Chimera marker file (.cmm) of the C-alpha trace (Angstrom):
<marker_set name="trace">
<marker id="1" x="-19.707" y="43.767" z="-0.420" r="1" g="1" b="0" radius="0.5"/>
<marker id="2" x="-21.293" y="41.832" z="-3.244" r="1" g="1" b="0" radius="0.5"/>
<marker id="3" x="-21.598" y="38.052" z="-3.531" r="1" g="1" b="0" radius="0.5"/>
<marker id="4" x="-18.969" y="38.112" z="-6.322" r="1" g="1" b="0" radius="0.5"/>
<marker id="5" x="-16.522" y="40.026" z="-4.114" r="1" g="1" b="0" radius="0.5"/>
<marker id="6" x="-17.171" y="37.632" z="-1.225" r="1" g="1" b="0" radius="0.5"/>
<marker id="7" x="-16.546" y="34.632" z="-3.498" r="1" g="1" b="0" radius="0.5"/>
<marker id="8" x="-13.034" y="35.989" z="-4.232" r="1" g="1" b="0" radius="0.5"/>
<marker id="9" x="-12.123" y="35.269" z="-0.599" r="1" g="1" b="0" radius="0.5"/>
<marker id="10" x="-10.893" y="31.636" z="-0.461" r="1" g="1" b="0" radius="0.5"/>
<marker id="11" x="-13.031" y="30.823" z="2.611" r="1" g="1" b="0" radius="0.5"/>
<marker id="12" x="-16.175" y="31.562" z="0.587" r="1" g="1" b="0" radius="0.5"/>
<marker id="13" x="-15.064" y="30.215" z="-2.809" r="1" g="1" b="0" radius="0.5"/>
<marker id="14" x="-17.314" y="27.135" z="-2.699" r="1" g="1" b="0" radius="0.5"/>
<marker id="15" x="-20.361" y="28.656" z="-1.032" r="1" g="1" b="0" radius="0.5"/>
<marker id="16" x="-23.565" y="28.439" z="-3.071" r="1" g="1" b="0" radius="0.5"/>
<marker id="17" x="-24.956" y="31.598" z="-4.684" r="1" g="1" b="0" radius="0.5"/>
<marker id="18" x="-27.881" y="31.520" z="-2.237" r="1" g="1" b="0" radius="0.5"/>
<marker id="19" x="-25.466" y="31.186" z="0.688" r="1" g="1" b="0" radius="0.5"/>
<marker id="20" x="-23.432" y="34.141" z="-0.532" r="1" g="1" b="0" radius="0.5"/>
<marker id="21" x="-26.599" y="36.224" z="-0.860" r="1" g="1" b="0" radius="0.5"/>
<marker id="22" x="-27.593" y="35.338" z="2.725" r="1" g="1" b="0" radius="0.5"/>
<marker id="23" x="-24.106" y="36.175" z="3.996" r="1" g="1" b="0" radius="0.5"/>
<marker id="24" x="-24.048" y="39.527" z="2.178" r="1" g="1" b="0" radius="0.5"/>
<marker id="25" x="-27.440" y="40.438" z="3.627" r="1" g="1" b="0" radius="0.5"/>
<marker id="26" x="-25.943" y="40.085" z="7.125" r="1" g="1" b="0" radius="0.5"/>
<marker id="27" x="-22.581" y="41.782" z="6.547" r="1" g="1" b="0" radius="0.5"/>
<marker id="28" x="-21.598" y="45.024" z="8.167" r="1" g="1" b="0" radius="0.5"/>
<marker id="29" x="-18.557" y="47.193" z="7.637" r="1" g="1" b="0" radius="0.5"/>
<marker id="30" x="-16.199" y="48.189" z="10.420" r="1" g="1" b="0" radius="0.5"/>
<marker id="31" x="-13.424" y="50.689" z="9.892" r="1" g="1" b="0" radius="0.5"/>
<marker id="32" x="-11.080" y="50.305" z="12.864" r="1" g="1" b="0" radius="0.5"/>
<marker id="33" x="-8.593" y="52.841" z="14.122" r="1" g="1" b="0" radius="0.5"/>
<marker id="34" x="-5.000" y="51.747" z="14.846" r="1" g="1" b="0" radius="0.5"/>
<marker id="35" x="-4.862" y="50.139" z="18.278" r="1" g="1" b="0" radius="0.5"/>
<marker id="36" x="-8.609" y="49.558" z="18.468" r="1" g="1" b="0" radius="0.5"/>
<marker id="37" x="-9.478" y="46.287" z="20.233" r="1" g="1" b="0" radius="0.5"/>
<marker id="38" x="-11.934" y="44.234" z="18.165" r="1" g="1" b="0" radius="0.5"/>
<marker id="39" x="-12.297" y="41.138" z="20.327" r="1" g="1" b="0" radius="0.5"/>
<marker id="40" x="-11.223" y="40.028" z="23.791" r="1" g="1" b="0" radius="0.5"/>
<marker id="41" x="-10.265" y="36.419" z="24.620" r="1" g="1" b="0" radius="0.5"/>
<marker id="42" x="-12.959" y="34.714" z="26.661" r="1" g="1" b="0" radius="0.5"/>
<marker id="43" x="-15.788" y="36.990" z="25.521" r="1" g="1" b="0" radius="0.5"/>
<marker id="44" x="-18.603" y="35.184" z="23.709" r="1" g="1" b="0" radius="0.5"/>
<marker id="45" x="-18.463" y="35.464" z="19.940" r="1" g="1" b="0" radius="0.5"/>
<marker id="46" x="-21.339" y="36.347" z="17.664" r="1" g="1" b="0" radius="0.5"/>
<marker id="47" x="-19.718" y="36.499" z="14.249" r="1" g="1" b="0" radius="0.5"/>
<marker id="48" x="-16.441" y="36.814" z="12.445" r="1" g="1" b="0" radius="0.5"/>
<marker id="49" x="-14.175" y="39.397" z="10.869" r="1" g="1" b="0" radius="0.5"/>
<marker id="50" x="-13.010" y="39.315" z="7.265" r="1" g="1" b="0" radius="0.5"/>
<marker id="51" x="-10.036" y="41.583" z="6.767" r="1" g="1" b="0" radius="0.5"/>
<marker id="52" x="-10.366" y="43.315" z="3.409" r="1" g="1" b="0" radius="0.5"/>
<marker id="53" x="-7.705" y="45.984" z="3.739" r="1" g="1" b="0" radius="0.5"/>
<marker id="54" x="-4.901" y="46.791" z="6.167" r="1" g="1" b="0" radius="0.5"/>
<marker id="55" x="-3.222" y="44.744" z="8.868" r="1" g="1" b="0" radius="0.5"/>
<marker id="56" x="-4.330" y="43.306" z="12.193" r="1" g="1" b="0" radius="0.5"/>
<marker id="57" x="-2.351" y="41.997" z="15.168" r="1" g="1" b="0" radius="0.5"/>
<marker id="58" x="-3.645" y="38.931" z="17.014" r="1" g="1" b="0" radius="0.5"/>
<marker id="59" x="-2.349" y="38.541" z="20.583" r="1" g="1" b="0" radius="0.5"/>
<marker id="60" x="-2.637" y="34.916" z="21.724" r="1" g="1" b="0" radius="0.5"/>
<marker id="61" x="-1.051" y="32.678" z="24.345" r="1" g="1" b="0" radius="0.5"/>
<marker id="62" x="1.545" y="31.504" z="21.839" r="1" g="1" b="0" radius="0.5"/>
<marker id="63" x="2.584" y="35.032" z="20.903" r="1" g="1" b="0" radius="0.5"/>
<marker id="64" x="1.517" y="37.811" z="18.571" r="1" g="1" b="0" radius="0.5"/>
<marker id="65" x="0.651" y="37.299" z="14.915" r="1" g="1" b="0" radius="0.5"/>
<marker id="66" x="0.235" y="39.961" z="12.264" r="1" g="1" b="0" radius="0.5"/>
<marker id="67" x="-2.159" y="39.339" z="9.391" r="1" g="1" b="0" radius="0.5"/>
<marker id="68" x="-2.897" y="41.463" z="6.377" r="1" g="1" b="0" radius="0.5"/>
<link id1="1" id2="2" r="1" g="1" b="0" radius="0.2"/>
<link id1="2" id2="3" r="1" g="1" b="0" radius="0.2"/>
<link id1="3" id2="4" r="1" g="1" b="0" radius="0.2"/>
<link id1="4" id2="5" r="1" g="1" b="0" radius="0.2"/>
<link id1="5" id2="6" r="1" g="1" b="0" radius="0.2"/>
<link id1="6" id2="7" r="1" g="1" b="0" radius="0.2"/>
<link id1="7" id2="8" r="1" g="1" b="0" radius="0.2"/>
<link id1="8" id2="9" r="1" g="1" b="0" radius="0.2"/>
<link id1="9" id2="10" r="1" g="1" b="0" radius="0.2"/>
<link id1="10" id2="11" r="1" g="1" b="0" radius="0.2"/>
<link id1="11" id2="12" r="1" g="1" b="0" radius="0.2"/>
<link id1="12" id2="13" r="1" g="1" b="0" radius="0.2"/>
<link id1="13" id2="14" r="1" g="1" b="0" radius="0.2"/>
<link id1="14" id2="15" r="1" g="1" b="0" radius="0.2"/>
<link id1="15" id2="16" r="1" g="1" b="0" radius="0.2"/>
<link id1="16" id2="17" r="1" g="1" b="0" radius="0.2"/>
<link id1="17" id2="18" r="1" g="1" b="0" radius="0.2"/>
<link id1="18" id2="19" r="1" g="1" b="0" radius="0.2"/>
<link id1="19" id2="20" r="1" g="1" b="0" radius="0.2"/>
<link id1="20" id2="21" r="1" g="1" b="0" radius="0.2"/>
<link id1="21" id2="22" r="1" g="1" b="0" radius="0.2"/>
<link id1="22" id2="23" r="1" g="1" b="0" radius="0.2"/>
<link id1="23" id2="24" r="1" g="1" b="0" radius="0.2"/>
<link id1="24" id2="25" r="1" g="1" b="0" radius="0.2"/>
<link id1="25" id2="26" r="1" g="1" b="0" radius="0.2"/>
<link id1="26" id2="27" r="1" g="1" b="0" radius="0.2"/>
<link id1="27" id2="28" r="1" g="1" b="0" radius="0.2"/>
<link id1="28" id2="29" r="1" g="1" b="0" radius="0.2"/>
<link id1="29" id2="30" r="1" g="1" b="0" radius="0.2"/>
<link id1="30" id2="31" r="1" g="1" b="0" radius="0.2"/>
<link id1="31" id2="32" r="1" g="1" b="0" radius="0.2"/>
<link id1="32" id2="33" r="1" g="1" b="0" radius="0.2"/>
<link id1="33" id2="34" r="1" g="1" b="0" radius="0.2"/>
<link id1="34" id2="35" r="1" g="1" b="0" radius="0.2"/>
<link id1="35" id2="36" r="1" g="1" b="0" radius="0.2"/>
<link id1="36" id2="37" r="1" g="1" b="0" radius="0.2"/>
<link id1="37" id2="38" r="1" g="1" b="0" radius="0.2"/>
<link id1="38" id2="39" r="1" g="1" b="0" radius="0.2"/>
<link id1="39" id2="40" r="1" g="1" b="0" radius="0.2"/>
<link id1="40" id2="41" r="1" g="1" b="0" radius="0.2"/>
<link id1="41" id2="42" r="1" g="1" b="0" radius="0.2"/>
<link id1="42" id2="43" r="1" g="1" b="0" radius="0.2"/>
<link id1="43" id2="44" r="1" g="1" b="0" radius="0.2"/>
<link id1="44" id2="45" r="1" g="1" b="0" radius="0.2"/>
<link id1="45" id2="46" r="1" g="1" b="0" radius="0.2"/>
<link id1="46" id2="47" r="1" g="1" b="0" radius="0.2"/>
<link id1="47" id2="48" r="1" g="1" b="0" radius="0.2"/>
<link id1="48" id2="49" r="1" g="1" b="0" radius="0.2"/>
<link id1="49" id2="50" r="1" g="1" b="0" radius="0.2"/>
<link id1="50" id2="51" r="1" g="1" b="0" radius="0.2"/>
<link id1="51" id2="52" r="1" g="1" b="0" radius="0.2"/>
<link id1="52" id2="53" r="1" g="1" b="0" radius="0.2"/>
<link id1="53" id2="54" r="1" g="1" b="0" radius="0.2"/>
<link id1="54" id2="55" r="1" g="1" b="0" radius="0.2"/>
<link id1="55" id2="56" r="1" g="1" b="0" radius="0.2"/>
<link id1="56" id2="57" r="1" g="1" b="0" radius="0.2"/>
<link id1="57" id2="58" r="1" g="1" b="0" radius="0.2"/>
<link id1="58" id2="59" r="1" g="1" b="0" radius="0.2"/>
<link id1="59" id2="60" r="1" g="1" b="0" radius="0.2"/>
<link id1="60" id2="61" r="1" g="1" b="0" radius="0.2"/>
<link id1="61" id2="62" r="1" g="1" b="0" radius="0.2"/>
<link id1="62" id2="63" r="1" g="1" b="0" radius="0.2"/>
<link id1="63" id2="64" r="1" g="1" b="0" radius="0.2"/>
<link id1="64" id2="65" r="1" g="1" b="0" radius="0.2"/>
<link id1="65" id2="66" r="1" g="1" b="0" radius="0.2"/>
<link id1="66" id2="67" r="1" g="1" b="0" radius="0.2"/>
<link id1="67" id2="68" r="1" g="1" b="0" radius="0.2"/>
</marker_set>
């Protein structure tokens, strides 16, 4: 992903060019299979996911939410 592509995501729209370059240098790509668990509640976090394509289901105390 390039800094210009990252800037198209609203969360990153106001990040400085240098910040986008730093973020892109640390990005990795994950292609997940249907049903694959990406994170478990209570486990320590070390980053974040940015969904570029497809759909994801979030199971939380308040119910399930589908994002895409």
